[in-house]
Each structure stands twice: as structure tokens, then as C-alpha cells.
VMD Tcl script that draws the C-alpha trace (Angstrom):
set ca {
  {0.00 0.00 0.00}
  {1.44 3.37 -1.03}
  {1.98 5.91 1.71}
  {0.78 9.53 1.36}
  {1.80 12.34 3.73}
  {-0.87 15.07 3.96}
  {0.29 18.37 5.46}
  {-2.66 20.74 6.03}
  {-3.35 23.11 8.94}
  {-7.15 23.22 8.45}
  {-8.52 20.25 10.42}
  {-11.76 19.91 8.43}
  {-9.92 19.90 5.10}
  {-7.24 17.55 6.46}
  {-9.78 15.04 7.79}
  {-11.85 15.17 4.61}
  {-8.85 14.62 2.31}
  {-7.49 11.87 4.53}
  {-10.80 10.02 4.29}
  {-10.82 10.34 0.49}
  {-7.26 9.01 0.25}
  {-7.99 6.10 2.59}
  {-11.04 5.16 0.51}
  {-8.69 5.15 -2.52}
  {-6.61 2.51 -0.68}
  {-3.69 4.72 0.35}
  {-2.03 4.66 3.75}
  {-2.38 8.25 5.00}
  {-0.09 10.15 7.38}
  {-1.24 13.61 8.50}
  {0.47 16.69 9.88}
  {-1.08 19.99 11.02}
  {1.90 22.21 10.17}
  {5.05 22.19 8.07}
  {7.49 21.45 10.89}
  {5.50 18.41 11.97}
  {5.27 17.32 8.33}
  {9.04 17.40 7.81}
  {9.56 15.33 10.97}
  {7.06 12.71 9.80}
  {8.62 12.64 6.31}
  {12.04 11.93 7.82}
  {10.67 9.14 9.99}
  {8.22 7.50 7.58}
  {9.68 8.11 4.08}
  {6.29 8.51 2.31}
  {5.77 7.72 -1.38}
  {4.20 11.14 -2.05}
  {3.56 14.39 -0.16}
  {0.50 16.65 -0.47}
  {1.14 19.98 1.22}
  {-0.71 23.26 1.79}
  {1.26 26.45 1.26}
  {-0.14 28.90 3.83}
  {0.52 27.29 7.23}
  {1.83 28.34 10.65}
  {5.29 27.44 12.01}
  {6.65 26.45 8.57}
  {4.85 27.15 5.29}
  {4.74 24.88 2.23}
  {7.70 26.57 0.56}
  {9.75 25.96 3.71}
  {8.70 22.31 3.76}
  {9.80 21.82 0.17}
  {13.10 23.58 0.88}
  {13.80 21.34 3.88}
  {12.93 18.17 1.95}
  {15.26 19.07 -0.90}
  {18.15 19.45 1.55}
  {17.76 15.77 2.42}
  {19.03 13.37 -0.24}
  {16.63 10.55 0.70}
  {13.56 12.84 0.63}
  {14.44 14.85 -2.47}
  {12.99 12.37 -5.03}
  {9.58 12.12 -3.28}
  {6.81 13.58 -5.52}
  {5.42 16.79 -4.02}
  {2.01 18.35 -4.72}
  {1.08 21.84 -3.47}
  {-2.45 22.69 -2.30}
  {-3.27 26.37 -2.14}
  {-5.91 29.04 -2.51}
  {-3.31 31.33 -4.05}
  {-3.87 31.62 -7.78}
  {-1.31 34.26 -8.79}
  {0.97 33.07 -11.59}
  {4.05 34.20 -9.65}
  {3.06 31.94 -6.74}
  {2.56 28.99 -9.05}
  {5.88 29.62 -10.77}
  {7.70 29.95 -7.44}
  {6.46 26.55 -6.29}
  {7.35 24.82 -9.55}
  {10.79 26.45 -9.70}
  {11.49 25.18 -6.18}
  {10.84 21.64 -7.40}
  {7.13 20.94 -6.79}
  {5.70 18.30 -9.14}
  {2.15 19.65 -9.28}
  {-0.01 22.50 -8.04}
  {-3.74 22.19 -7.21}
  {-5.82 25.26 -6.45}
  {-8.58 25.23 -3.84}
  {-11.46 24.51 -4.09}
  {-11.04 21.25 -5.99}
  {-12.80 17.94 -6.41}
  {-11.45 14.81 -4.75}
  {-11.17 13.16 -8.16}
  {-8.80 15.94 -9.29}
  {-6.43 15.28 -6.39}
  {-6.59 11.50 -6.84}
  {-5.82 11.86 -10.54}
  {-2.80 14.04 -9.79}
  {-1.53 11.59 -7.15}
  {-1.95 8.55 -9.41}
  {-0.17 10.33 -12.25}
  {2.81 11.37 -10.10}
  {3.18 7.96 -8.48}
  {3.08 6.27 -11.87}
  {5.70 8.61 -13.31}
  {7.89 8.23 -10.25}
  {7.72 4.44 -10.55}
  {8.84 4.61 -14.19}
  {11.74 6.92 -13.36}
  {12.93 4.70 -10.50}
  {12.99 1.49 -12.55}
  {16.68 0.49 -12.51}
  {16.45 -1.74 -15.60}
  {14.81 0.84 -17.83}
  {17.55 1.32 -20.41}
  {17.90 1.91 -24.10}
  {15.52 3.59 -26.50}
  {12.44 1.73 -25.28}
  {13.26 2.57 -21.68}
  {13.89 6.22 -22.42}
  {10.70 6.29 -24.51}
  {8.76 5.12 -21.42}
  {10.58 7.61 -19.22}
  {9.91 10.57 -21.50}
  {6.29 9.67 -22.11}
  {5.61 9.44 -18.39}
  {7.54 12.50 -17.27}
  {6.27 14.89 -19.91}
  {3.07 13.34 -21.21}
  {4.53 13.69 -24.70}
  {6.37 11.33 -26.97}
  {9.56 13.38 -26.95}
  {11.72 10.50 -28.10}
  {9.74 10.10 -31.31}
  {10.79 13.57 -32.41}
  {14.34 12.86 -31.24}
  {14.54 9.72 -33.41}
  {12.60 11.02 -36.41}
  {14.64 10.83 -39.63}
  {17.72 10.02 -37.56}
  {20.75 8.67 -39.40}
  {22.25 5.28 -38.61}
  {25.85 4.25 -39.06}
  {26.99 0.69 -39.83}
  {30.30 -0.51 -38.39}
  {32.20 -3.66 -39.29}
  {33.87 -5.84 -36.67}
  {36.96 -4.07 -35.22}
  {35.97 -0.76 -36.84}
  {36.66 2.37 -34.78}
  {33.65 4.40 -33.60}
  {35.46 7.20 -31.80}
  {38.99 7.84 -30.53}
  {40.26 9.04 -27.16}
  {41.17 12.73 -27.24}
  {38.54 13.71 -29.80}
  {35.68 15.95 -28.76}
  {32.18 14.40 -28.88}
  {29.70 15.57 -31.48}
  {26.94 13.00 -30.99}
  {25.30 10.46 -28.73}
  {25.21 6.86 -29.95}
  {22.51 4.27 -29.40}
  {23.26 0.61 -30.18}
  {20.49 -0.78 -32.37}
  {22.36 -3.98 -33.22}
  {25.70 -5.47 -32.23}
  {28.24 -5.10 -29.43}
  {30.78 -2.38 -28.67}
  {33.78 -2.09 -26.37}
  {35.48 0.98 -24.95}
  {39.17 0.72 -24.11}
  {42.39 2.53 -23.24}
  {45.96 1.71 -24.27}
  {49.16 2.41 -22.39}
  {52.40 3.69 -23.95}
  {53.42 0.12 -24.78}
  {50.19 -0.47 -26.70}
  {48.68 -2.83 -24.11}
  {44.90 -2.61 -24.20}
  {42.50 -2.56 -21.24}
  {38.78 -2.81 -21.99}
  {36.96 -0.32 -19.76}
  {33.38 -0.92 -20.88}
  {31.18 -3.41 -22.72}
  {27.97 -2.29 -24.43}
  {25.10 -4.27 -25.89}
  {22.01 -3.67 -27.99}
  {19.83 -1.11 -26.21}
  {22.73 0.79 -24.60}
  {23.68 4.43 -25.05}
  {27.32 5.17 -25.83}
  {29.47 8.27 -25.55}
  {27.33 10.19 -23.06}
  {30.09 10.58 -20.45}
  {32.09 13.03 -22.55}
  {28.89 14.86 -23.55}
  {27.86 15.34 -19.92}
  {31.38 16.38 -18.89}
  {31.76 18.76 -21.81}
  {35.24 17.43 -22.50}
  {37.04 15.03 -24.80}
  {36.66 11.26 -24.95}
  {38.83 9.59 -22.31}
  {38.67 6.22 -24.06}
  {38.22 4.82 -27.55}
  {35.26 2.77 -28.82}
  {35.31 -0.11 -31.29}
  {32.72 -2.55 -32.65}
  {33.24 -6.09 -31.32}
  {30.98 -7.43 -34.09}
  {29.05 -5.91 -36.98}
  {27.10 -3.10 -35.35}
  {24.39 -0.55 -36.22}
  {24.31 2.72 -34.27}
  {21.64 5.43 -34.23}
  {23.22 8.88 -34.28}
  {21.79 11.66 -32.06}
  {23.55 15.02 -32.54}
  {25.07 16.75 -29.51}
  {22.65 19.69 -29.78}
  {19.58 17.43 -29.69}
  {20.93 15.52 -26.68}
  {21.74 18.76 -24.87}
  {18.25 20.12 -25.48}
  {16.71 16.87 -24.24}
  {18.56 16.77 -20.90}
  {18.28 20.53 -20.30}
  {14.50 20.48 -20.71}
  {13.90 17.21 -18.87}
  {15.59 16.92 -15.43}
  {14.38 13.33 -15.08}
  {16.21 12.35 -18.26}
  {19.39 14.06 -17.04}
  {18.99 12.18 -13.76}
  {18.77 8.87 -15.62}
  {21.99 9.53 -17.54}
  {23.70 10.59 -14.30}
  {22.57 7.26 -12.80}
  {24.10 5.43 -15.77}
  {27.29 7.45 -15.31}
  {27.45 6.61 -11.59}
  {26.89 2.91 -12.36}
  {29.73 2.95 -14.88}
  {32.05 4.61 -12.36}
  {31.21 1.99 -9.74}
  {31.90 -0.83 -12.20}
  {35.26 0.70 -13.16}
  {36.24 1.06 -9.50}
  {35.53 -2.65 -8.98}
  {37.55 -3.44 -12.10}
  {40.55 -1.44 -10.83}
  {40.43 -3.15 -7.44}
  {40.34 -6.55 -9.14}
  {43.28 -5.63 -11.38}
  {45.32 -4.46 -8.41}
  {44.64 -7.25 -5.92}
  {43.13 -10.31 -7.61}
  {44.98 -13.45 -8.65}
  {45.13 -14.55 -12.27}
  {42.31 -17.07 -11.77}
  {40.10 -14.44 -10.10}
  {40.72 -11.96 -12.91}
  {39.72 -14.46 -15.59}
  {36.70 -15.63 -13.59}
  {35.57 -12.02 -13.12}
  {35.92 -11.35 -16.84}
  {33.77 -14.39 -17.71}
  {31.05 -13.41 -15.23}
  {31.13 -9.80 -16.48}
  {30.53 -10.99 -20.04}
  {27.74 -13.30 -18.89}
  {26.08 -10.45 -16.96}
  {26.32 -8.08 -19.91}
  {25.39 -10.30 -22.83}
  {23.39 -13.22 -21.39}
  {20.15 -11.22 -21.36}
  {17.96 -14.35 -21.38}
  {19.90 -15.95 -18.49}
  {20.76 -19.17 -20.31}
  {22.30 -21.71 -17.89}
  {25.12 -22.66 -20.32}
  {25.81 -19.33 -22.01}
  {28.20 -19.28 -24.99}
  {30.65 -16.37 -24.99}
  {31.81 -15.52 -28.50}
  {34.75 -13.18 -28.00}
  {38.33 -13.18 -29.22}
  {41.05 -14.19 -26.79}
  {42.63 -10.78 -27.25}
  {39.45 -9.00 -26.15}
  {38.86 -11.37 -23.25}
  {42.43 -10.83 -22.06}
  {41.85 -7.06 -22.29}
  {38.69 -7.36 -20.18}
  {40.53 -9.39 -17.54}
  {43.65 -7.22 -17.66}
  {45.99 -10.17 -18.20}
  {48.36 -11.34 -20.90}
  {46.80 -13.40 -23.69}
  {49.12 -16.34 -22.96}
  {48.14 -16.33 -19.28}
  {44.48 -16.19 -20.24}
  {44.72 -19.17 -22.57}
  {46.53 -21.20 -19.90}
  {43.87 -20.34 -17.29}
  {41.02 -21.17 -19.66}
  {42.68 -24.54 -20.18}
  {42.71 -25.09 -16.42}
  {39.02 -24.13 -16.19}
  {38.24 -26.58 -18.99}
  {40.11 -29.39 -17.24}
  {38.13 -28.61 -14.07}
  {34.92 -28.79 -16.17}
  {33.99 -25.23 -15.28}
  {33.83 -24.30 -18.97}
  {33.95 -25.98 -22.34}
  {35.57 -24.64 -25.49}
  {33.66 -25.04 -28.76}
  {34.90 -23.65 -32.07}
  {36.42 -20.59 -30.47}
  {33.48 -19.91 -28.11}
  {33.52 -20.35 -24.34}
  {30.57 -22.13 -22.71}
  {30.03 -21.50 -19.00}
  {29.18 -24.92 -17.56}
  {29.47 -24.09 -13.85}
  {28.57 -20.41 -13.61}
  {28.00 -20.40 -9.82}
  {31.40 -21.96 -9.16}
  {33.12 -19.47 -11.45}
  {31.30 -16.58 -9.74}
  {32.35 -17.87 -6.33}
  {36.00 -17.74 -7.41}
  {35.83 -13.95 -7.48}
  {35.32 -13.75 -3.70}
}
mol new
graphics top color blue
foreach p $ca { graphics top sphere $p radius 0.5 }
foreach p [lrange $ca 0 end-1] q [lrange $ca 1 end] { graphics top cylinder $p $q radius 0.2 }
display resetview
């Protein structure tokens, strides 16, 4: 049951709205002033907050300001209730981060509709697995009520890349965002001796190249197609307009960026402290996690030994020797150049 915090100083209005929300199958928390409301929000972590503006002790603007200072409360949808109808008042609330604004008097159905809409949009935004064009399509449709992605994709060019073909090079400045329609892509860095370390693996449905766009700098790594690949091309200007006009979309790309940083930190720790067997096991599980989207029990990894060694951060010769050991232990099988994970749980346990 979703939890609604209702902050309203008028007892009759508060009791009436609480009854309506309870009949709509919401769990309702109530507060008679802004200070009490902030305390309850901190303790109960509601799914949505409905708040009057004109209140004693702490008004609605103060409540919203206090909530936005707390990282855990900041994402909670916030709806203002007020008798104030001046445009400047409405604009002030929305600029402070309110999600909606309902003017008194109003019908109960109007409030319920606003609550349902905000909870639904919030649920879409919070979905961790919503990636790719279809995921962003859902996100945009629910946050704006418009099919913004359709206009973003309309008449968009696609580029076709052959296996091992370069997509972009470290040091160049980004001019576009890429979306993988078909194929697989790796990002990598090379040291002065030419040794390659793969820093990222991307699959169909992933965006590519957004880190440099968000940073406003040059690419820190190069990108290359692992197999024949088709990329949709979204110009820098269109991407910039999209994230500037849609904070939720910017938030999603920042989440992707944070996830990538966390994965790279884990990769660096493994490279620094793990044994050869652990490094190879981690590389195999990473590939399974990224490309085994249907969770097949005996997933076949089709990747060159050079690329697999670059993912693991080991020499090719050491990799081949370790794969031979894994085969002899019946952890994997080798078939026509592909690697089949026979004992995935045992390989995963080796990383610990």
C-alpha cells in the first residue's frame, strides 16, 4: 500500500482529504503544520507528499526547501495545495521543485488523478532496468506526457560498423550520442606500450558516448565494434536540449554514469589485488552479466582471446593457460572458439 503524507493546517480539510485518500486505498499520514510534516517525512519516508502552502510554524515553501536538503527525501513527488492563484506563486512553487499545483477549491477526483499520475511517473523513473531507446521512450512519455523520443529519433541517421571498426577515438571531442540498435561495442584505453584494457562493454539497447557529452570534454577512451554493429546517431545539440529540458532524463543519464564509475572502481580493485584465476573468472562473469540477457544456464561467450584478455587485464598467454585449467576442471567448455560456461555459480564464487 502506497503511503501519502498530507500536510494541512485546516482540520476539516485535512480530515476530509485523509478520508478520500484512505477510501482510494492509500495509507495516510497527516500533519497539522510544516514542521511536523518534515519530521514525519524523515521518519516514515512517504511515497508522495501533499502539502498546503499557507501554514503556521513552517509554510509549504519551507517544507519543500527542507525536503530538498535531504538526499533521501528529495525524489519524493510533491504536490502543493493552495488558494493562491497568482501566476508568480505557481511559478515559485514549480521552480522550487514541486511536481504539481492544485488550487482550492477542488474535487477529490482531481487530487486522486494528480496523485496517481505522479506515483506512476515516479515508478517509471525509478525502474533500474529501464535502459535503451524503449526505456527512455517510457521515461519521456511518463515524465512529460509527450512522446519526446519520437521527435528525437525522427529521420535520424544510422551508421553501420564492421567488426573491429573504430567508432570514436580518445582525445577527440564528442559531437553526438550513440545508441546501439544492433551489435556489441567495447570501450578501451591503451598504455604507452600499446597494451589494451577494456573499460566498458555495451550491448544492444545501450547508449554510448554520453560521459564526454555530460562532462563537456574530450573522450577519455576509444570505442570499437566487437561485431558488426548498427548505431543510431543523435547530434550533440539534440541531446543537450533533451537533458536541459527534462531533469528526469538528465537524472537517468547521471545514474548510468554513476553505475559505470562503480563498475570501473571494482575493475581497478580486481586488477590491483586479484589473482590470475580471479581476474579471468571475473571477466567471464562480467561478459555473462552483460550479454546473457535471457539468463541461459550454459551461455556461450563468443569473444576473441585478445578481447577477453583485455577485459581481464591479463596477458593473452596467461588467459589461454587459465582457460585450459578451467576446462580441465569442467567449469567451462571450449567449442569452435566460443567459451561455454558450464558451472557459472562456481566461477562466480572464485571472485570472492
